[in-house]
N, C-alpha and C positions, 0 to 999 in steps of 0.2 A: 680218420679225421685229419685234415691238413692244417697247415699253420693258420690260414685265413679263418677257417671255421673255429679253430681253437680260440681265436680272439673274440668271437661272438658267442662262445658257448655260455649257456645259462644253466646254472645248477638248479635242480628241483628243490622244492621246499624241504623235502626229507634229506637231500644231500647237504643242504645248508645246515640243517639240524645236526646231522652227523659230524660235519666239520666242527661245529661248536662243541658237541659232546666229546669228541675225540680230543679236541684242544683242551677242554677242562680236565679230562682224565690225564692227558700229558702234563698239564700244569701241576697237578698234585704229585705225579711221579717225579717230574723234573725238580720241583721245589724240594722234595724230600732229599734228592741227591745233591742238588746245587747248594742247599743251605749249609752243607758240611764245609764248603770252602770258606765262606765268610765267618763261620763259627770256629774255623781253625785256630786263629789266634787266641780266642777265648778258651777253647778246650785245652790247648797246650798249656795255658796258664792255670786253669782251674783244676784240671786232672793231673797237672805236673808231669806231663809226658813230653817226649822229644818229637821233633818234626817227623822222624822216621816212624815212630809209633803212631802218630796221627796219619801218616801215609797208609798204615795198615787198616785204619778205620775206613778209609776210602777204598782200599784194595779189596778187603774182605767182601764188601758188597759186590764188587766187580767179579771176583772169582766165583762166588756162589751163584751170581746171575749167569755167568758163563756156563757153569756146569749144569744148572737146571735147564738152561735153554737147549743144550744138546740133548738132555734126557727127554725134554718135551717135544723135540723136533719130530720124532717118529710118529707121534700122535696128533701133531698140530693140524693135519688135514683130514682127520677122521671124525671131527665133531663140529657142531655149530660154533662159529667163532664167537657168538654172543655168550654161550655157555663157558667157553674157554676164558673169555674176558672177565666174566663175573667170578669164576673160581680163583684166578690169580689175583684179581683185585681184592678179594676178601683176605687172602693171605698177606698181601701187601699191607693192608690196613692193620692186621695183627702185628706185623713186624714193626711198623711205624709206631704203634702204641707201645711196644716194648722199648723202643728208643726213648719214648717220652717218659718212661718210668725207670730208666737205667740208673742204678746208684753209683756205678764206677766204670772204669775203663774196660774191664773184662766183660761185664754184662753188656756194655755198649757194643763191643766187638761181636758178641753172639747175636744181639738185636739187629745189627747191620747185616749179618749173614742171613738171618731169616728174611729181612726185607729184600735183600738181593735175590734170594731164591725165587720170589714171586714178582718183584718189580722188574727184573731183567726180561722175563718172558712177556710182560705186559706190552713193552714197546714193540716186540715182534708181532704180537696179535693185532695191535693197532695198525701197524704198517701193512699187514696182510688185508685188513678190512679196507684201508684206503685204496690199496691196489685192486681189490675186488669191486669197489664202488665207483672208481674214477679212472678214465682212460689216461694213458701216459701223456698225451698232448696237453692236458690241463693239470697234470699232477704236480707240476712245479708250483703253480699258484695255490693248490691245495696244501702242499707242504709249507708254503710260505705262511698261510694262515695257521696251520697246526704248530709251526715253529714259533708263532707268536707266544706260545706257552712259555718259551724261554724268556722272551721279552717281558711278559707280565710277571714272571717269577722274579726277574731282576728289578723291574720298576716298582712292583707292589709287594710281591710275596716275600722276597728276601729282606727288604728293608723293614717290613712289618714284623717278620720273624725275628730280626735282630733287635728291633725295639722291644718286643716282648721278652727276648732272651736277656737283654740288659736290665729290664724291669723285674722279671719274675724267674730268671734262671734259664739255662740253655735247654732245659727239657720242653719249655713251653712251645717253641716252634713246631715240634713234632706232634704235640697234642692238638694244635690248631689244624695241622695237616690232616689228622685223623677226622676231625669234624668236617672238613671240606670233602674228604673222600666219601664219607657217609652220604652226603648230599648228592654227589656225583653218581655214586652207586645206585641210589634210588632212581635217578633219571635213566640209567641204563636199564634197570629192571622194568620200569614203567613204559618207556617210549621206544627203546631200540628194538628194531625188528630182527628176527633171526638172519644170520648170514650163512647160507648153505649152498651157494652156487658152486663152490669148489667140490662139494660132495658128488655132484652129478658127473664131473669130469675125472674124478679120482679113480685110477685103476686099483682094483683090489690087490693089496699087498700087505705083508706083515710090517709092523712099525719099524723094526730094525732094518729090514730090507729097504724100506722107503727112506730111512735116515741115511743109510749107506749110499744109495744111488744119488740122493740129493747132494750129499757132502763131497762126492767124488766126481761129479759132472764138471767138465773142464771150465766152461764159461762161468759156472757158479763159483768155482774155486778162485778164479781171478777176482770176482766181486768180493768174496770173503776176505781175500788178502788186502784188497784196497781198503776195506773197512777197518782191518787191523791197523794199518798205518794212519788212517784218518783219526782213529781214537787215540793212537799213540801220541800223535802230535798235540792233542788236547790234554791228556792225562799227565804228561811229563811236568807241565807247569801249573795247571789249574789248581790242584789241591793246595799249593803253597803260595798262591797269589795274594791272599789277604795277609798272610804273615809277612810276605815280602813288602807289601805296601806299608804295613804298620812299622816293621822293624828296620827296613832299609830306606824306604822312600819318605818316611816321616808322616804318614797319614794317621791321624788319631783314630783309635778304635771306634769312637762314637761317630766319626765322619764316614766310616765305611758304607753305611746305608746310602749316603748321598752318591757315592761312586756307582753303586748298583742301580740306583734310581735313574740317574742320567743315562747310563748305558741302556737300561731297559726301555726308557721312554723313546730313545732313538730307535730301538729295535721294533717298537710298535709301528713305526713308520716304514723302516727299511725292510722288515720281514716280508710283508705282502709285495713290496716293490721288487725285491730280489726274486720272489717266486714268479711274478709276472715277467720279469726280464729273462728268467730261466726258460720259460715257455716261448718267449718271443725271439731272443737272441741265440738261444742254444744253451743247454744245461752245462755242457762241458766248458764252453767259453766263459760262462759266468763263474764256474768253479776255478778256472785259471786266474781270472781277475781277482777273485777272493783270496787265492793262495798268494799272489804277488803282494797284495795289501797285508796279509797276515805275516809274511816273511819280513816285510819292512817294520811292522809294529813289534814283532818279537825282538828284532835287533835293537829297537829303541827302548822298549820297556825293560828288557833284562839288563840294560846298562844304566838304568836310572839310579841316581843317588838321592839325597834329600832334594825334593822338587816342589815348586809351588803347586798348590792344590788344583788350580784351574788347568794347569798343564796335565796333571794326572787324570783329570776328568776327560780331557780331549783324547789322550792316548788310550785310556781304557775303553772309551766309546768306539774309537776307530778299530781297536782290536776286536771288540764284540761284533761290530759290523762285518769284519773280515771273517770271523768264525761263522756267522750266519750265511755269508756268501759262499762258504764251502759246504756247510751242512745241507742247506736246502736243495741245491741242485744234485748233490751226491745222493741224498735219500731218494729223490725222484728218479734218478738214473738207475740206482741199484734195484729199486722196486720194479723196474721194467725188465729185469733180466729173467726171472723165473717164469715157468709156465704156471697157469692157474692151479693145476693139480698139485704143484710143488710149493706154492707160495707160503703156506703155513710153516712147512719144514724149513724152507729156504730162509724165511725171516727169523725163525728161531735160531738157526745156526748162525746167521749173520749177526743177530743180537748177541749171541754167545761169544763169537770171536771178537766183537766190539768190546764187550765187557772184559774178556780175558786179556786182550791186548792192552786195554786201558789199565787194568789191574797190574799187569806186569810193568807197564810204564810208570805207574804211580810208585811202585816199590823201588824201581830203578832210580826214579827221581829222589826218593827218600835216601837211598844209598849215596847218591852223588852229592847232594847238598849237605851242608853242615852249619854250625853256628859258631860265632866268635864269642869272646867273653862278654860282649855287650848285647848278645842275643840276635845280632844281624845274621841273615842267611848268607852262606858262602856258596860260590860256584853256581849261582842262579843263571849267570850268563852262559855257562857251559850247557846247562839244560836247554837254553834257547837255541844253541847251535845244533844240538841233537834233534830238537823239535823241527828245525828247518830242514834237516836231512830227511826226516819222516815226511815232511811236506813234498819234497822233491820226488821221493819214491812213489807217493800217492798220486802225483800228477801223471806219471807214466802208467800206473795201473788203471787209473780212471779213464785213460784214453781207450783201453781195451773194453772196459765196462760200457762206455758210451757206444762203441761199435756193436757190442753184443745186444744192447737194448734196442738200437736202431734196426738191427736185422729182424727183429720180431714184429715190426710194423711195416705196412706197405709204403707209408710215407716216412722217409727218414726224419729224425729229429734234427731241427736246424742247428748245425754246428759248423765251425771252421769255414765261415763263408768265403 
C-alpha cells in the first residue's frame, strides 16, 4: 500500500471495533499505572514514606512486568492471541484488586508486583494484535487512536480517580479500575474473534529457542535498545512530577486533577492528529519534532519555581503533547520491525525491556533527587538533563529502527523528504 492509498484507507467495521476494544483495554492498564504519579504526593504523606520509597512502588511494577515479559516471550507466538489476552487480563484484574485493599506500604509493593507480572505482558499482546490486523502504512493513525487511552486517562480517569481518592481514600481508584476491567473483559469474551494468523507462519521450534533467536536478531536488538532509552526518558521524571508540582511549583493538591484534565483534553485532539501526521509526513520525522519539543519543555519545567497556575497548565499540556508525539510514531515504527511469526515474542521482549529500563530509571531518579527541610524536591533539574541525554541517544537508535521497518515493505515509509 503506498502513501496515496493510505490516505484513503477505510477500516472495516470489525477493525473499528477492535480499535475501540484495544483502546478500552489500554485505558484500564494505563490508568492503573498512571494513577500512581498523581497519587504520589498523597501516598508519600499518608503512608509516611520517602520519595525514594515511592519510586520503588513504581519500579516494582516495571521490574516484575519486565521479567514476566521475557518469560512469556517464548510462548507468545504459540497460542491464539485472544486467549493470551484474556489470561493476562484476568491476572491484571486480581493484582489491581489487591492494590485496592492494600493496608500498608509492604502489601502495596507486593500488589504492584502482581499487577506488573500480568499488566506488562498485556501491552505486548495488544501491540502484536494491532500489527496482525493493520498494515504499517496506516498503523500510525491506529496508534494515534489507541494512544487516546492516555489522553482519556488524563482528562477523565485520573481526575475522577483523584476525586474519589480525596473523598474515599487512595484505595478507591483501584477498585473503580477493577470494575472497568470486568466490563472490558466481558467485551473481549463476547465479541473479539480469535487471532491465529501467526500460527500458520510460525516455524515449529521450542519456546526457549524461539526466545533466544528473537532476542539476538540484530535488527530486533536495535529496536529493543531504542525502547529502553524511550522509556528511560519518561520514567526518570514522571513518577515525581506531581510531588514536584505540589512542593516546588506551588500547585495545590486539590488542583492536580485540573492539570491532568487540561492535558488530557488536548491529547484527545492531538493524539489522532499525530497519528495521521505520522503516516503522512513520516513516522521518524514526527518523532524528531516531538523530541525537539520535549527537550525544550523538560528544560522549562524542571527549572520552575512557584509559578502561576495558568502557566503550569500550558507547560504541562505542551509536555504531554511532546510525549505523545514521540510515543505514537515510535510504537508504529517498532511494530513494523518483526516478522509475523516473531511478533508475539518480539513484542513481549520489547515490553519487558521497556519496563525494565523504566524501572531502573525510576530507581535512579529516586536516588538522584532528595528533599529539603520544607519538603521541596532537590536536583529535579539534574533529572531533566539526564532525560535529555536519553532523548538524544533514542534519536540515533530510532533512525536505524526506521530503516529496518522500511526495508520490510515494498514502498518505503515516507521520511526525511
